[in-house]
C-alpha positions as CSV (number, residue, x, y, z in Angstrom):
1,M,11.0,-1.4,5.4
2,G,9.7,2.2,5.5
3,I,7.0,3.6,7.8
4,L,4.5,3.9,4.9
5,S,4.9,0.3,4.1
6,N,4.4,-0.5,7.8
7,I,1.1,1.4,7.6
8,F,0.1,-0.5,4.5
9,H,0.8,-3.9,6.2
10,K,-1.4,-2.9,9.1
11,I,-4.3,-1.8,7.0
12,F,-4.3,-4.0,3.9
13,P,-4.6,-7.8,4.1
14,G,-1.3,-9.6,3.3
15,S,-2.8,-10.8,0.0
16,H,-3.5,-7.2,-1.2
17,P,-1.2,-5.9,-3.9
18,A,-0.4,-2.7,-1.8
19,A,0.9,-4.8,1.1
20,Q,2.9,-7.1,-1.2
21,N,4.3,-4.2,-3.3
22,S,5.3,-2.2,-0.2
23,S,8.0,-4.8,0.7
24,Q,8.4,-7.3,-2.0
25,A,6.2,-9.2,-4.4
26,A,5.5,-12.9,-3.9
27,P,8.4,-14.8,-5.6
28,G,6.2,-16.7,-8.1
29,A,3.6,-14.0,-8.7
30,Q,5.1,-12.5,-11.8
31,Q,6.9,-15.5,-13.1
32,R,3.8,-17.5,-14.2
33,A,4.2,-18.9,-17.6
34,P,1.2,-20.3,-19.6
35,Q,0.8,-24.0,-19.9
36,P,2.5,-25.4,-23.0
37,T,-0.9,-26.7,-24.3
38,Q,-2.2,-23.1,-24.4
39,Q,0.4,-22.0,-27.1
40,P,0.3,-23.2,-30.7
41,A,3.0,-25.6,-31.6
42,Q,6.2,-23.7,-32.5
43,P,9.7,-24.8,-33.5
44,P,11.9,-24.9,-30.3
45,A,14.1,-22.0,-31.6
46,Q,11.1,-19.6,-31.5
47,Q,9.7,-20.5,-28.1
48,P,12.1,-18.5,-25.9
49,A,11.5,-15.3,-27.8
50,Q,7.7,-15.5,-27.6
51,Q,7.4,-16.9,-24.1
52,P,8.2,-13.7,-22.2
53,Q,5.5,-11.9,-24.1
54,A,3.0,-14.5,-23.3
55,A,4.0,-14.5,-19.7
56,S,3.6,-10.8,-19.4
57,A,0.2,-10.9,-21.2
58,A,-0.9,-13.7,-18.8
59,S,0.1,-11.8,-15.7
60,A,-1.4,-8.5,-16.9
61,P,-5.1,-9.5,-16.2
62,A,-4.1,-10.7,-12.7
63,A,-2.5,-7.4,-11.8
64,A,-5.4,-5.2,-13.2
65,P,-8.2,-5.8,-10.7
66,M,-7.2,-4.5,-7.3
67,Q,-9.5,-5.4,-4.4
68,Q,-10.5,-2.2,-2.6
69,V,-10.2,-2.1,1.2
70,D,-12.5,0.0,3.2
71,V,-9.9,1.9,5.2
72,E,-12.5,3.7,7.4
73,A,-14.1,0.3,8.4
74,V,-10.7,-1.3,9.1
75,L,-9.6,1.6,11.3
76,N,-12.9,2.0,13.1
77,N,-12.8,-1.8,13.9
78,M,-9.3,-1.5,15.2
79,Q,-10.3,1.4,17.4
80,Q,-13.3,-0.5,18.8
81,Q,-11.0,-3.4,19.6
82,S,-8.4,-1.3,21.2
83,G,-10.8,0.5,23.6
84,Q,-8.8,3.7,23.1
85,Q,-10.3,7.0,22.0
86,L,-8.0,8.0,19.2
87,N,-8.9,10.6,16.5
88,W,-7.3,8.8,13.6
89,R,-9.5,10.8,11.1
90,T,-7.5,14.0,11.7
91,S,-4.4,13.1,13.7
92,I,-1.4,11.3,12.2
93,V,-0.2,10.7,15.8
94,D,-3.4,8.9,16.7
95,L,-3.4,7.0,13.4
96,L,0.1,5.7,14.1
97,K,-0.8,4.8,17.7
98,L,-3.9,3.0,16.5
99,L,-1.8,1.0,14.1
100,G,0.7,0.1,16.9
101,L,3.5,2.1,15.2
102,D,6.0,4.6,16.6
103,S,4.3,8.0,16.7
104,S,7.3,10.0,18.0
105,L,8.4,13.2,16.4
106,Q,11.5,11.4,15.0
107,S,9.3,8.7,13.4
108,R,7.0,11.4,11.9
109,K,10.0,13.2,10.5
110,E,11.2,10.0,8.9
111,L,7.8,9.5,7.4
112,A,7.9,13.1,6.1
113,A,11.3,12.4,4.5
114,E,9.9,9.2,2.9
115,L,7.0,11.1,1.4
116,N,9.2,14.0,0.2
117,Y,7.9,16.7,2.6
118,S,9.4,20.0,1.5
119,G,8.2,22.1,4.5
120,D,9.9,22.8,7.8
121,T,9.9,19.7,10.0
122,S,10.3,21.8,13.1
123,D,6.8,23.1,12.5
124,S,5.3,19.8,13.6
125,A,1.6,21.0,13.4
126,S,1.9,21.8,9.7
127,M,3.9,18.7,9.0
128,N,1.4,16.5,10.9
129,I,-1.5,17.9,8.9
130,W,0.4,17.3,5.6
131,L,1.4,13.8,6.7
132,H,-2.1,12.7,7.5
133,R,-3.4,14.0,4.2
134,Q,-0.5,12.3,2.3
135,V,-1.0,9.0,4.1
136,M,-4.7,9.0,3.3
137,N,-3.9,9.8,-0.4
138,K,-1.4,7.0,-0.6
139,L,-3.9,4.6,0.9
140,A,-6.5,5.7,-1.6
141,A,-4.0,5.4,-4.5
142,N,-3.1,1.8,-3.5
143,G,-6.6,0.3,-3.3
144,G,-7.9,1.8,-0.1
145,K,-11.5,3.2,0.0
146,V,-10.9,6.4,1.9
147,P,-13.7,8.9,2.8
148,A,-13.5,11.9,0.4
149,D,-13.1,14.4,3.3
150,L,-9.8,12.7,4.3
151,K,-8.0,13.1,1.0
152,D,-7.2,15.8,-1.6
């Protein structure tokens, strides 16, 4: 499991699509088939050809609405409970510490590789700023409500 998926698991509830998709989807989530009584009667030879279409149509509405998670509220609550003074709003190191994840330079370099950072990883200040912005953007893109000043 990657560092970004670890971040998702710490911020999003386990039932949230971002948390599920970051590792693996629930086994039965995409295999739901409609009840036989919902389909018009068809000869048995035609059922297998039409059933996958019906199954994908049935799962499409379930995948469309994504519950938005207030990232700022979650992180502020975690900070209050931790009793630590961490500046998660601007520091990737503090964000990772708040989430209970490894904030070492090596770990941040791994996160940079995971997010396709093309800059110089030995310039940790620039890399850290870029990482924080990218993590906030990824959270927002996956159903997180992130303050506008924390994302591009």
